[in-house]
C-alpha positions in Angstrom: 57.4 9.9 37.2 59.7 12.6 36.1 58.9 14.9 33.1 61.8 14.9 30.7 60.4 16.8 27.7 57.2 18.1 26.2 56.7 17.4 22.5 54.4 19.4 20.3 53.3 18.5 16.7 50.4 18.6 14.4 47.8 15.9 14.1 48.3 14.1 10.7 44.6 14.1 10.1 43.2 17.4 11.2 46.3 19.6 11.7 45.4 20.6 15.2 48.2 20.6 17.8 48.9 17.6 19.9 51.1 17.8 23.1 52.6 14.8 24.8 54.7 14.9 27.9 57.7 12.5 27.7 58.4 11.1 31.2 60.9 8.6 32.5 58.2 6.0 32.7 57.6 6.3 28.9 61.3 6.0 28.3 61.5 2.9 30.5 58.5 1.3 28.8 60.1 1.9 25.4 63.4 0.5 26.6 61.8 -2.7 27.8 59.7 -3.1 24.7 61.1 -5.6 22.1 60.5 -3.0 19.4 62.2 -0.2 21.4 59.0 1.9 21.0 56.0 2.4 23.3 52.6 3.9 22.6 51.2 6.8 24.5 47.5 7.6 24.2 46.6 11.3 24.2 43.0 12.6 24.1 42.6 14.8 21.0 39.5 16.6 19.7 37.1 13.9 20.7 39.5 11.2 19.4 42.6 9.6 20.6 46.1 10.3 19.3 48.4 7.4 19.6 52.0 8.7 19.8 54.8 6.2 19.4 57.9 7.1 21.4 61.3 5.5 21.3 63.7 4.8 24.1 65.5 8.1 23.4 62.2 10.1 23.8 61.8 10.7 20.1 58.4 10.7 18.6 58.5 8.0 15.9 54.9 8.3 14.6 51.4 9.5 15.3 48.0 8.0 14.4 44.6 9.3 15.3 41.6 7.0 16.1 38.0 7.4 17.1 37.6 7.4 20.9 37.0 3.8 22.0 33.9 2.8 23.7 34.4 1.7 27.3 35.4 -1.9 27.8 33.6 -4.0 30.4 36.4 -3.5 32.8 36.1 0.3 32.5 32.4 0.1 33.4 33.4 -1.1 36.9 34.1 1.8 39.2 36.3 1.3 42.2 35.5 4.1 44.7 37.9 4.7 47.6 36.1 5.6 50.8 38.2 7.7 53.2 38.5 6.8 56.8 36.8 9.0 59.4 40.2 9.3 61.2 42.4 11.6 59.2 46.0 10.6 58.9 49.0 12.7 60.1 50.1 14.4 56.9 53.7 14.0 57.9 53.3 10.2 57.5 52.1 10.4 53.9 54.2 10.7 50.8 53.3 13.6 48.5 51.5 11.2 46.1 49.6 9.6 48.9 48.5 13.0 50.2 47.4 14.2 46.7 45.5 10.9 46.2 43.8 11.1 49.6 42.9 14.7 49.0 40.9 13.6 45.9 39.0 10.8 47.7 35.5 12.0 48.3 33.5 8.8 48.3 32.3 9.6 44.7 35.4 9.7 42.5 36.7 6.4 41.2 40.3 5.3 41.3 40.3 5.7 37.5 39.0 9.3 37.8 41.6 10.2 40.5 44.4 8.7 38.3 43.3 10.9 35.5 43.3 14.0 37.7 46.7 13.2 39.1 48.1 12.3 35.7 49.2 8.8 36.8 48.4 5.4 35.5 45.4 3.5 36.8 47.8 0.8 38.1 49.7 3.4 40.1 46.5 4.8 41.5 45.3 1.3 42.5 48.6 0.7 44.3 48.3 4.1 46.2 44.7 3.1 47.2 45.8 -0.2 48.5 48.7 1.3 50.4 46.4 3.8 52.0 43.7 1.2 52.8 46.3 -1.2 54.4 47.4 1.7 56.7 43.8 2.5 57.7 43.6 5.9 55.8 40.9 4.4 53.5 38.0 2.6 55.0 37.4 0.5 52.0 37.3 0.5 48.2 33.7 -0.1 47.0 33.1 -1.7 43.6 30.2 -0.2 41.6 28.9 -1.8 38.5 
């Protein structure tokens, strides 16, 4: 994920500033969308700003909604448990190293994704890659 631009604008409802980072992933998602636009969710003053970004990185619109309650899927927590045998840091990518550094047996994959600023799907892939190489003992599912 490469940061291409940072866009700043005012919330259409409260006037407070909203900041969204435009990355190559956002541009790619907009390019693949039939509408040519993708939605980016940004936490904002206890709510969620939905920022619509086109394939050129332009903000096409903004709406603000109440923060959604957790879905059933979000109530499941996947906790990566680090292995007792530490890996050789030279064998890890930078993203793998950062992910593993945040694995403490308490943080969920979703929490780690948020801390790293990556998608949940990217974090799950990192966890699986580390688990398959023996750097994570297991991923525990908590309900």
